[in-house]
C-alpha positions in Angstrom: -26.2 44.4 -3.8 -29.0 43.7 -1.2 -31.1 40.7 -2.4 -34.4 39.9 -0.8 -36.3 36.7 -1.6 -40.0 36.5 -1.9 -41.7 34.2 0.5 -42.9 32.1 -2.4 -39.3 31.3 -3.5 -37.9 28.2 -1.8 -34.6 29.0 -0.1 -33.0 25.7 -1.3 -34.0 26.5 -4.9 -36.1 24.4 -7.3 -34.4 21.6 -9.3 -34.8 21.8 -13.1 -33.0 19.7 -15.7 -34.6 21.2 -18.8 -36.1 24.4 -20.2 -38.5 25.3 -22.9 -38.0 28.8 -24.5 -40.1 30.9 -26.8 -40.4 34.6 -27.5 -42.6 37.4 -28.7 -41.2 40.7 -30.0 -41.2 42.1 -26.5 -40.2 39.2 -24.1 -38.9 35.7 -23.8 -40.7 33.0 -21.8 -38.7 30.3 -20.2 -40.4 27.3 -18.6 -37.9 25.5 -16.4 -38.8 21.8 -16.4 -38.1 18.7 -14.4 -38.1 15.5 -16.5 -39.2 12.6 -14.4 -38.5 8.9 -15.0 -39.9 7.2 -18.1 -43.5 6.0 -18.0 -44.4 2.3 -17.7 -44.0 1.7 -21.5 -40.5 3.2 -21.4 -41.1 5.6 -24.2 -42.7 8.8 -22.9 -41.3 11.0 -20.2 -43.3 13.0 -17.7 -42.3 16.7 -17.8 -43.2 19.0 -15.0 -42.9 22.8 -15.3 -41.4 23.9 -12.0 -41.1 27.6 -12.8 -42.0 30.1 -15.6 -40.1 33.3 -16.2 -41.1 36.1 -18.5 -38.1 38.2 -19.3 -37.9 41.4 -21.4 -35.7 41.0 -24.5 -33.1 43.5 -23.3 -32.7 41.7 -20.0 -32.5 38.3 -21.8 -29.5 39.5 -23.8 -27.7 40.4 -20.5 -28.6 37.1 -18.9 -27.2 35.1 -21.9 -24.0 37.1 -21.7 -23.7 36.4 -17.9 -24.5 32.7 -18.4 -21.8 32.5 -21.2 -19.2 34.1 -18.9 -20.1 31.8 -16.1 -19.9 28.7 -18.3 -16.4 29.8 -19.4 -15.3 30.2 -15.8 -16.8 26.8 -14.9 -15.0 25.1 -17.7 -11.7 26.7 -16.8 -12.0 25.4 -13.3 -13.7 22.0 -13.8 -13.2 21.0 -17.5 -15.4 21.0 -20.5 -19.2 20.5 -20.1 -20.4 17.8 -22.5 -24.0 18.2 -23.6 -26.2 15.2 -23.1 -28.7 13.6 -20.7 -27.7 13.4 -17.0 -26.1 10.2 -15.9 -28.3 7.9 -13.8 -27.2 7.6 -10.2 -26.8 4.1 -9.0 
């Protein structure tokens, strides 16, 4: 497959550590987010939307299948993924 990147897509990618997902009867919308450090009061978190994708429902089904297969392969190679917040680097 010959893949071409749009000039607006950063070649190094864009970091996201969260996602918000909703749908209509015709498409899914996925906002990829970057959760920044807690605010000064320690309670609220700043969330920055770094990318928004609008995906037809038929394509979303195939994407979820591909993600599931990739997660299975990842866990076979590297061990089980445990859900939870990312660990703070020190």
